[in-house]
C-alpha positions, -999 to +999 in steps of 0.1 A: +618-103+371+615-086+405+582-083+423+563-051+421+564-046+458+600-043+470+609-042+506+620-010+524+657-013+531+684+006+548+716+014+528+740-015+525+717-041+542+699-071+527+662-072+534+639-102+531+606-105+512+590-139+509+623-156+517+643-137+490+671-114+500+673-080+483+704-059+481+708-022+475+734-020+448+727+014+434+725+048+452+695+063+468+664+060+446+675+029+428+655-003+432+668-032+452+680-064+434+672-100+444+704-116+456+699-148+436+701-128+404+737-119+412+746-156+414+729-163+381+748-135+363+781-147+379+775-182+366+765-171+331+795-147+328+820-171+345+830-145+370+831-141+407+800-131+428+817-098+437+825-090+400+788-097+391+776-077+420+797-047+408+784-051+373+748-052+384+753-023+407+767-002+379+738-013+356+712-003+382+729+030+389+730+038+352+695+027+344+677+043+373+699+073+384+718+082+352+692+077+324+708+102+300+742+085+303+725+051+300+708+063+267+741+074+253+757+040+261+727+022+245+731+044+214+768+035+211+779+071+218+797+063+251+819+034+259+805+010+286+836+013+307+832+051+309+796+047+319+805+023+346+831+047+360+805+075+361+781+051+379+808+041+405+815+078+411+779+088+417+767+059+439+772+079+471+754+110+458+718+119+466+692+112+439+692+149+430+730+150+429+732+120+405+706+137+383+727+168+382+758+148+372+737+130+346+725+162+330+760+177+328+780+146+318+755+133+292 
């Protein structure tokens, strides 16, 4: 649901493209997420904006920087909570560092 062209952003800052704010929720190499999507997820799940932001950040980290762990979760071989903990631990690593963790942990 995000546009093909995403803005260049600096870590931790929201950038604007056509009036939408984009947030970097994953580590280096992960795509940015439109801020309004976080509000929609929070409303759908009945949770706070911060809880939804953490959930989406973990999902982006798993999908883009930890694809092997993500595949194991999708196959039901790894609990979601374990995958989220791994995602939270790798968010500050470089793209290559996260890839190394992904290979060894998966």
